[in-house]
C-alpha positions as CSV (number, residue, x, y, z in Angstrom):
1,M,0.0,0.0,0.0
2,Q,1.1,3.6,-0.7
3,L,-0.3,6.8,0.6
4,S,-1.7,9.3,-1.9
5,V,-3.4,12.7,-1.4
6,V,-6.5,14.0,-3.3
7,S,-5.3,17.2,-5.0
8,G,-8.1,19.5,-4.0
9,V,-6.9,20.1,-0.4
10,L,-3.7,21.7,-2.0
11,G,-5.6,23.8,-4.5
12,S,-4.0,27.0,-3.1
13,M,-0.5,25.8,-3.9
14,S,1.1,25.2,-7.3
15,L,1.9,21.7,-8.5
16,D,5.6,22.2,-7.8
17,E,4.8,23.5,-4.2
18,S,2.3,20.7,-3.6
19,L,4.7,17.9,-4.6
20,A,7.5,19.5,-2.6
21,Y,5.2,19.5,0.4
22,L,4.1,15.9,-0.1
23,K,7.7,14.8,-0.4
24,S,8.4,16.5,3.0
25,L,5.5,14.5,4.5
26,G,6.8,11.2,3.0
27,V,3.8,10.8,0.7
28,P,4.8,9.0,-2.5
29,Q,1.7,9.6,-4.6
30,F,-0.7,12.3,-5.7
31,E,-4.2,12.0,-7.1
32,L,-4.2,14.6,-9.8
33,G,-7.4,16.5,-10.4
34,V,-7.6,17.4,-14.1
35,G,-11.2,18.7,-14.6
36,G,-14.8,18.4,-13.5
37,Y,-15.6,19.0,-9.9
38,P,-12.0,18.6,-8.8
39,G,-11.0,21.6,-10.9
40,T,-7.8,22.4,-12.7
41,A,-5.7,24.1,-10.1
42,H,-2.7,21.7,-10.8
43,A,-3.5,20.3,-14.3
44,D,-6.1,20.8,-17.0
45,A,-6.7,17.7,-19.1
46,K,-8.2,19.7,-22.0
47,V,-5.0,21.7,-22.3
48,L,-2.5,19.0,-21.6
49,C,-3.9,16.4,-24.0
50,R,-3.3,18.9,-26.8
51,D,0.1,20.3,-25.7
52,E,3.1,17.9,-25.7
53,A,5.4,20.4,-24.2
54,K,3.1,21.0,-21.2
55,R,2.7,17.3,-20.8
56,N,6.4,16.8,-20.7
57,E,6.7,19.6,-18.1
58,L,4.0,17.9,-16.0
59,V,5.8,14.5,-16.1
60,A,9.2,16.1,-15.4
61,T,7.7,17.9,-12.3
62,F,6.6,14.6,-10.8
63,K,9.9,13.0,-11.6
64,K,11.7,15.9,-9.9
65,Y,10.2,14.9,-6.6
66,G,10.0,11.2,-7.1
67,I,6.2,11.2,-6.8
68,T,3.9,9.2,-9.0
69,I,0.3,9.9,-10.1
70,S,-2.1,7.4,-8.3
71,A,-5.0,8.4,-10.6
72,L,-6.5,11.1,-12.7
73,S,-9.5,12.6,-10.9
74,V,-12.3,14.0,-13.1
75,H,-15.5,13.7,-11.1
76,G,-18.5,15.0,-12.9
77,N,-22.0,14.3,-14.2
78,C,-21.7,13.4,-17.8
79,V,-25.4,12.3,-17.9
80,H,-26.7,15.6,-16.5
81,P,-30.1,16.4,-18.1
82,N,-28.9,19.9,-19.0
83,K,-27.1,19.1,-22.3
84,Q,-24.6,22.0,-22.0
85,I,-23.6,20.9,-18.5
86,A,-23.3,17.3,-19.5
87,A,-21.2,18.2,-22.5
88,A,-18.8,20.2,-20.4
89,F,-18.3,17.3,-18.0
90,E,-18.0,14.8,-20.9
91,E,-15.3,17.0,-22.5
92,D,-13.3,16.9,-19.3
93,F,-13.8,13.1,-18.9
94,K,-12.7,12.4,-22.5
95,S,-9.7,14.7,-22.2
96,A,-8.7,12.9,-19.0
97,C,-8.9,9.6,-20.8
98,I,-6.7,10.9,-23.6
99,L,-4.2,12.4,-21.2
100,A,-4.1,9.2,-19.2
101,G,-3.0,7.3,-22.2
102,Q,-0.4,9.9,-23.1
103,I,1.3,9.9,-19.7
104,G,0.9,6.3,-18.8
105,V,-1.8,6.5,-16.1
106,D,-4.4,3.7,-16.5
107,R,-6.9,4.7,-13.8
108,I,-9.6,7.4,-13.8
109,V,-11.7,8.4,-10.8
110,T,-15.1,9.9,-11.3
111,F,-18.8,9.7,-10.5
112,S,-21.5,7.6,-12.3
113,G,-23.6,10.7,-12.8
114,C,-27.3,11.2,-12.3
115,P,-29.8,11.9,-15.1
116,G,-33.1,13.8,-14.7
117,S,-36.4,12.1,-14.1
118,D,-37.4,12.1,-17.8
119,P,-36.3,13.4,-21.2
120,T,-37.6,16.9,-20.5
121,A,-36.0,17.4,-17.1
122,Q,-33.3,20.1,-16.5
123,Q,-32.0,19.0,-13.1
124,P,-30.7,15.6,-11.8
125,S,-33.2,13.5,-9.8
126,W,-31.8,11.1,-7.2
127,V,-34.4,8.5,-6.2
128,T,-34.3,7.3,-2.6
129,C,-37.5,5.3,-2.3
130,A,-39.6,2.9,-4.4
131,W,-43.0,4.4,-3.8
132,P,-45.0,6.2,-5.1
133,N,-44.6,4.0,-8.2
134,E,-43.5,6.8,-10.5
135,Y,-40.1,6.7,-8.8
136,L,-39.6,3.2,-10.2
137,D,-40.4,4.6,-13.6
138,V,-37.8,7.3,-13.1
139,L,-35.2,4.6,-12.1
140,D,-36.1,2.5,-15.2
141,Y,-35.6,5.6,-17.4
142,Q,-32.4,6.7,-15.7
143,W,-30.7,3.3,-15.8
144,N,-31.9,1.8,-19.1
145,E,-32.4,4.8,-21.3
146,V,-29.5,7.0,-20.1
147,L,-26.9,5.6,-17.6
148,I,-26.1,2.2,-19.1
149,P,-26.0,3.4,-22.7
150,Y,-23.8,6.3,-21.8
151,W,-21.3,4.1,-19.8
152,K,-21.1,1.5,-22.5
153,E,-19.8,4.1,-24.9
154,A,-17.6,5.8,-22.3
155,V,-15.9,2.6,-21.5
156,K,-15.1,2.0,-25.2
157,F,-13.6,5.4,-25.4
158,A,-11.6,5.0,-22.2
159,K,-10.2,1.6,-23.3
160,K,-9.2,2.9,-26.7
161,N,-7.1,5.5,-24.9
162,G,-5.4,3.0,-22.5
163,V,-7.5,3.4,-19.4
164,K,-7.9,0.1,-17.8
165,K,-9.9,1.1,-14.6
166,I,-12.7,3.6,-14.2
167,A,-13.1,3.9,-10.4
168,L,-16.6,5.2,-9.7
169,E,-17.0,6.9,-6.3
170,M,-20.1,5.5,-4.7
171,H,-21.7,8.8,-3.7
172,P,-25.3,9.7,-2.7
173,G,-26.9,12.1,-5.2
174,F,-25.7,9.9,-8.1
175,C,-27.1,6.6,-9.5
176,V,-24.1,4.6,-8.2
177,Y,-24.1,5.3,-4.4
178,N,-23.6,1.9,-2.8
179,P,-22.1,-1.5,-3.7
180,E,-25.3,-2.9,-5.2
181,T,-25.6,-0.1,-7.7
182,L,-21.9,-0.2,-8.5
183,L,-22.1,-3.9,-9.3
184,K,-25.3,-3.4,-11.3
185,L,-23.6,-0.9,-13.6
186,R,-20.4,-3.1,-13.8
187,E,-22.5,-6.1,-14.8
188,A,-24.2,-4.1,-17.5
189,V,-21.1,-2.5,-19.1
190,G,-18.2,-4.7,-18.1
191,P,-15.2,-4.9,-15.7
192,T,-13.6,-1.6,-16.8
193,I,-16.0,-0.2,-14.2
194,G,-15.0,-0.7,-10.6
195,A,-15.4,1.1,-7.2
196,N,-13.6,4.0,-5.7
197,L,-14.3,2.9,-2.1
198,D,-14.7,6.1,0.0
199,P,-15.9,4.9,3.4
200,S,-17.1,8.4,4.4
201,H,-20.1,8.2,2.1
202,L,-21.0,4.7,3.1
203,I,-20.6,5.0,6.9
204,W,-23.4,7.5,7.3
205,Q,-25.7,5.3,5.1
206,G,-25.3,2.6,7.8
207,M,-22.8,0.3,6.0
208,D,-20.1,-1.8,7.6
209,I,-17.0,-1.1,5.5
210,V,-15.4,-4.5,6.1
211,D,-18.6,-6.2,4.8
212,V,-18.6,-3.8,1.8
213,I,-15.0,-4.7,1.0
214,N,-15.7,-8.4,1.2
215,Y,-18.8,-7.9,-1.0
216,L,-17.0,-5.9,-3.7
217,G,-13.8,-7.9,-3.7
218,D,-11.8,-7.5,-6.9
219,A,-14.2,-4.8,-8.1
220,I,-12.4,-2.3,-5.8
221,Y,-10.2,-0.2,-8.0
222,Y,-9.3,2.7,-5.7
223,F,-9.6,3.8,-2.1
224,H,-10.3,7.2,-0.6
225,A,-9.2,7.6,3.0
226,K,-11.8,9.9,4.6
227,D,-13.7,9.5,7.8
228,T,-17.3,10.4,8.9
229,L,-18.6,11.2,12.4
230,L,-22.2,10.3,13.1
231,N,-23.9,12.8,15.4
232,A,-26.1,10.2,16.9
233,H,-28.2,12.7,18.9
234,N,-29.3,14.4,15.7
235,A,-29.6,11.1,13.7
236,R,-31.9,9.7,16.3
237,K,-34.3,12.6,15.8
238,N,-34.0,13.2,12.1
239,G,-32.4,10.2,10.5
240,V,-29.3,10.4,8.3
241,L,-30.6,11.9,5.1
242,D,-29.4,15.4,5.8
243,A,-29.4,18.4,3.4
244,K,-28.3,21.0,5.9
245,P,-25.1,22.9,5.0
246,Y,-21.8,21.2,5.8
247,A,-20.9,24.2,8.0
248,D,-23.9,23.5,10.3
249,L,-21.8,21.1,12.3
250,K,-23.9,21.3,15.5
251,N,-27.2,20.3,13.8
252,R,-26.1,17.9,11.1
253,S,-26.7,14.1,11.5
254,W,-23.2,13.4,10.2
255,V,-20.0,15.4,9.3
256,F,-16.9,14.5,7.4
257,R,-13.8,14.3,9.6
258,T,-10.1,13.7,9.1
259,M,-8.8,10.2,9.7
260,G,-9.4,8.8,13.1
261,Y,-11.8,11.5,14.3
262,G,-15.0,9.6,13.4
263,T,-14.2,5.9,13.3
264,D,-12.1,4.1,16.0
265,D,-8.5,2.8,15.4
266,I,-9.4,-0.9,15.4
267,T,-12.0,-0.4,12.8
268,W,-9.6,1.3,10.5
269,K,-7.1,-1.4,11.0
270,K,-9.7,-4.0,10.1
271,I,-10.7,-2.0,7.0
272,L,-7.1,-1.8,5.7
273,S,-6.5,-5.5,6.5
274,A,-9.7,-6.4,4.7
275,L,-8.5,-4.6,1.6
276,L,-5.3,-6.7,1.5
277,V,-7.4,-9.9,2.0
278,V,-9.4,-9.3,-1.1
279,G,-6.3,-8.4,-3.1
280,Y,-6.3,-4.6,-3.0
281,D,-2.6,-3.7,-2.2
282,D,-2.6,-0.2,-3.9
283,S,-3.1,3.5,-3.3
284,I,-4.7,4.8,-0.1
285,S,-5.6,8.3,-1.2
286,I,-6.3,10.8,1.6
287,E,-9.3,13.2,1.0
288,H,-9.3,15.9,3.7
289,E,-12.7,17.6,4.0
290,D,-12.9,18.2,7.7
291,S,-14.6,21.5,8.6
292,L,-13.0,21.7,12.0
293,M,-9.4,21.6,10.7
294,S,-7.3,23.7,8.3
295,P,-6.1,21.9,5.1
296,K,-2.6,21.4,6.4
297,E,-3.4,20.3,9.9
298,G,-6.1,17.9,8.8
299,L,-4.0,16.5,6.1
300,E,-0.9,16.0,8.2
301,K,-2.9,14.4,11.0
302,A,-4.3,12.0,8.4
303,V,-0.9,11.2,7.0
304,N,0.6,10.5,10.4
305,Y,-2.5,8.4,11.3
306,L,-2.3,6.2,8.3
307,K,1.5,5.8,8.3
308,D,1.0,3.8,11.5
309,K,-1.7,1.6,10.0
310,I,-1.1,0.8,6.3
311,V,0.9,-2.3,5.4
312,V,3.8,-1.3,3.1
313,E,5.8,-4.6,2.9
314,K,4.9,-7.9,1.3
315,P,4.3,-10.6,4.0
316,G,6.7,-13.1,2.6
317,A,6.7,-16.8,3.5
318,M,4.7,-17.9,6.5
319,W,7.7,-19.0,8.5
320,W,5.7,-20.3,11.4
321,V,3.8,-22.9,9.3
């Protein structure tokens, strides 16, 4: 396993400054945002895929610090019902795929997206219940008329450009938000689709992350290290579906926390061990979105926390057997 960092937390720093900082922390990888929601503070796939000199400069900067790119991040909603919005996200996604092939990165991290409720809709519609029955009609339209056809073509494009793994972050608000929906899309479009397993979005939905890992198995293509704290006194009153602003820490049912401030140590050790058991010995990418800590403090706490828990060496022979 190797530590990585999601680039957004360092958005106020240049790429050169970010990599120098990560090197000082002993972090060997960087998850590079190149468009979509992650933005283009450090790299813009639309520019880089058309400019060889800028690509060479990007690669040289990473080599300078001995840091590798764990994945290209281009989260977006390519099936947004507003065609202009969808087209902008799709341009970012396709550019990221082209860039990935050009610089030898075979993994893209993104969202599944969420269509509208019908062909005339202008905003996404995330369905959370099966009744009234029209919600089932919405799901049928979203999956069979929009989502599956889109990802069949997107996978073809990605593969043509050398992308082997599209790691979809299971995120509420999008059609793929849990293991079941991830595997449903994977079954429909093929094994290029896998999971970006971010426990923070699953914990508040009530999932046991070790069970999730065992369920997904080799469909896990990436891992985001981010924690969530359940505010049980609020959840008991109002449940866990919570649309209050993230800054309303006192009244929310759950909040994102940096590593170890929401879930206990033994659980994180079990999670990291379970990943190894199912064959995921790869990037552990820290995503710091803790409202109570500055970017640097939260990130550095997460780095120090995980250094003590990830397994970095191969086990070797079982000498005691």
